[in-house]
C-alpha angles and dihedrals in degrees: 000000000000116000116210119198135186132028120326115215113218144154115277134246106213133181118195117185136168145126123308117288096015092123104260095146093046090050092050092048090065094065114108114274094352120192115188129215093197107199097175106030096252095138098061092111094044127088096230140130111256141170124235108285107267112243094189142022090251090055092049092051089048091054091052089048090051091055089052090053091046105033094165094068092083145006094209129033115204124195105198106214120005093191089060088048087054089057089058089052091050091050089048098054093040091053091044093055097030095245131145097216146346093275093059094080093061129216090055091287093133091066090046092054090047091052090050092051093045090049088062089058092049090049090051090050091050088056088057090050088054087056090055098261118136116226123212121186115189119198142176120248130222135188118245129183107246126197124194108227093219100039139063121252135022138244140196116264131190113232140169110277093239135115119278097261097035097056095061090050092054093046093051092045096053125089091200131023115190123189113205121199144143116269111213123193120214114216123194118215107231093214103042097023088222118145124231130186115232137173119022098200115181111241139161129224118217105186136056120276131173088249098050146012119250138140143166138180098212103076092249121174113268092244127032137166112267092256127123090223088072092066101024092107089061095056123091119226125194119229 
């Protein structure tokens, strides 16, 4: 048995999610040697390298397989967005089993089959990471009412806009989950005591909070400007 000690440098698996228009695609475009699989047409105004937009789950998986066969075509593979990719997976399994939706299988099996199919994509992306290719998955965010099972009350929580069994898979798979949002400052007028929202700076959160999911393994500050330079030192580049 071979014992390996010390840090192991590797490509990164990154998830960036946030509300519409926050700048997820622009952020992802700054990764070294980025190649986009643009599932929703969000990169039309960006000067980036991209594949043909996948029209099916089979086509998307074939594009990932092509990158594996030709690992020198990019240093970073971006799937923008992963929730639109999930729609392709849903259409695929529904067509395969002649169903109209995930609920048609009964007993929650539709979500299980989706998770199995999506797991194949994550496994294929991990193979690219092992070849030294960084993976970036962008995703939309949505608010969900969350109730603590052992406490009174509920609160709104930002989550990945993915199905209930797919989201945990993506969160476990990722090395880094970044939540991007606008930070608004509330200012109180001293005379009238009225409150007014100002600012709206774009920031990203890097650690878990009751109101959102986030994580990192690089001791990043909890809150950073939404700028690739803030995490550039964490990203591997091939020579």
